[in-house]
N, C-alpha and C positions, 0 to 999 in steps of 0.2 A: 057107235061104230063110224058113223056118217062124218061126225066133228073130227074124227081122228083122221081119216082120210083126207078132208079138207087141209088139216095142217100140214100131214105130209107132202101133200101136193102143192101147198104154198112155200115149204122150206127150201127147194132149190132157189127159188124167186129171191127168198130173203137172204140166202148166202150169195146170191149174185149181186145183190145191191150192198150188200157189206164189203164185198170186194171191189165194188166200183166206189164206194167211199174211200176205201184206203187207197185206191189209185190216184182219186181226186186230191188227196192229202200230201201226194209224193212220199210216201213212206219209204224210205230207202233200208231195207233190212240188213243187206250186205255193209253199208256204211256204219250203221250203227254197231252191228258186230266190231266191225274193225276198230272202231273208237273205244269200245269196252275192252277189246284185247289189250291196246296198248294203254288203258287207263289203268287195267288191272296189273300190268307188268311195272309200269311207274309206280304204283301204289306198294306192290310187293317189294320192288328193290329199295325204296325209300325206306320202307317199314324193317326190313332186314338190316339196314346200316343203322337205323336210329336205335332199334330194339336191342341189337346185338353187339354192335361195335359202340355207339355213342353213350347209350344210356347207363350201361352196366357199370362205368368209370365215373359218371357225372351225378345221376341220380337227379336229374332236373327235368320234373315233369312239365315245368312251363316251357322248356326249350323242346322236348318230346311234342309236345301240343302245336309249338310254332312249326317246327319243321316239317311236320305231316300235312298240316292245314296249306303251308305256304307252296309246299310242292304240287299238291293238289290243284290249287289255283293258278300256278304258273303254267302247268301242263295243260289245264283246261282253255287257258286264255290261249297259248300257242297253238293248240291244235284246232280250235275253232277260227284262228285268224290266217289258217294256211291259204295261200293265193292271193293274199292282200299285198304283197310285195313290201310287207313292212315287217316280217316275221324276225328276221336277224336284227334289225333296227330295234325292235322292242326287246329281244333277249339282252343286246349291249346296254339299253337302258337300263333294265333291271340290275345288270352289273354295275353301272354307274351309281344307281340309287343306293344301292348297299353298300358300296365304296364309301359313298358320302357319310352315309349311317355308321359305319365302322371307325371314320377318322374324327365325326363329330359326337359320338356317344362313349363315355368312358366306361358305362355298366355293363357291356358285352365282353365277356373273355375273349381272348384271341382263339381259344379251341372252338368254341360255340360259332364264332364268326367264320371260321375256316369250314365248318361244318355246314353253314348257310351256305355259303359259297359252293362249296361242293353239291350240296342238294339242289340248288338253284340250276347249276350245270347240268346236271343228271336229268332234271325235269324239262330242260329246254333242249336235250337231245332226245328225250322221249316224244316230245311235242312236236319234234320236226320229223315229219313221217313222209314226206313228197319224195326223196331219191333214197331213201333206206328201207331195206325188206324188214320184216317182222323179226326173223332170225338173225339179221345184225343187230336189231336192237338189243335181243335177248344176249348176244355176246358181248356187245357193249356194257350193258348193265352188270354183268356178270365181272367184267374188268373193272369197274368202278368198285364194286362190293371187295374185289379181290385185293385190289390197291389199298383200300381203307382198311383191311384186315392185317394185311402185312404191316401197316404204318403203327396201327394201333397195338399189335402184338410187339413191336420194338420200343414204343414210345415211352413205355413207363418201367421196364425190365431193366433194371440195372443202370439206367440212364441217368444224366445230371439234370437236376432241377434247381431252382433257386428262391429264396424267400428273402424279404425285407426284414431286418431286426434292429430295433432300436437299442443300442448297446451303451452302458454306463461306464465301462473303464476304458477312459480314452487314452490312458497312459500306453497302452497296448498296441494302439493303431499305428506307433510308428515302424517304418520299413524292417528293422533290425529285430522287432519283436513279433514277428508275424507269426511264426511257429507258436509262441505263446498265446497268441491272440486266437489261432485255430484251435489249440488245444483246449481253451477255456470254453470256446463256443461248442465243442465237441462235448464238452463235459455237462454243458446246460441244455444243450438241445438234444444231445444222443444221436445225432446223425454223423456219418462218415463224411466230413468236409473236406472238399478238394481245393478250394480256393475262396478267398474273400476279397470283396471289392468296398475300399472306404468312399462313403458319400458324404454328405453335409455334416459338418461339426459344429456342436452348439458348447462353447466353452463356459458361458453362463451357467447351463445346467448340467455341463458335464456328461453330455451324451452324443452321439453319433450315430448316423443310420449307415448301416452296413447291409451290401448284398452279399448273402452266403449261398454258396454252390456246393451242394451236396449230391450224394449218390441216393437216388430214390428206391426204395427196395419194396414199396407199395404197388399194388395193383389198381389201386383206385387214385386218379388224380386229385390233387388239392386245390381248390377253386378259390383259396382266398390268401395264396402264397405271395401276391404281388400286391397287397393292401399296405399303403404306405402309413395309414393312421389309424389308432386304435380309438374307437368311438366309445 
């Protein structure tokens, strides 16, 4: 019984020491909670856009992975840089870097690059918390999601898209035979073609590069439409 009483008697002292140690560590529970709230908001918003708007039409897991991790890293960096007077400059620098990557890299499709810029912008907005309340952040994130959803809903339904075709019958590329050219392409491709653009012509091999604009009736986008060469 005596050891138990001694333990209880020493408990308050141990608890006080623990509180003192936490105080010495300058533990900011309010700041941590605030950071977690903004982090979860950013992660949820990005996940909704990537999971329900981007991924169903592209099915590219590599970009799914890239978008999620990139948004987390940008948000964390900007959130921790608050008060250093370089937050906006860093954000503009990020846009400049990705702009250079866009024009120097041929392997990134325009749709993926657009989503990359869009999600970078969303993460920058969420990482900037000094002058905007949490409710305003929720509203802005909802606007980001709504705009992306509206654009995705109209992008592939009945809209025009295009693909490059290496065509063998160069006799039909003459302006007065354009209707015959479109009819032949529609018969071969099975698309409702609206117009055709004539590109480079190779008379030695009797072929020409055509850009065919057709009505896209599919819900899933084609990521190889603009490939110029067959490997």
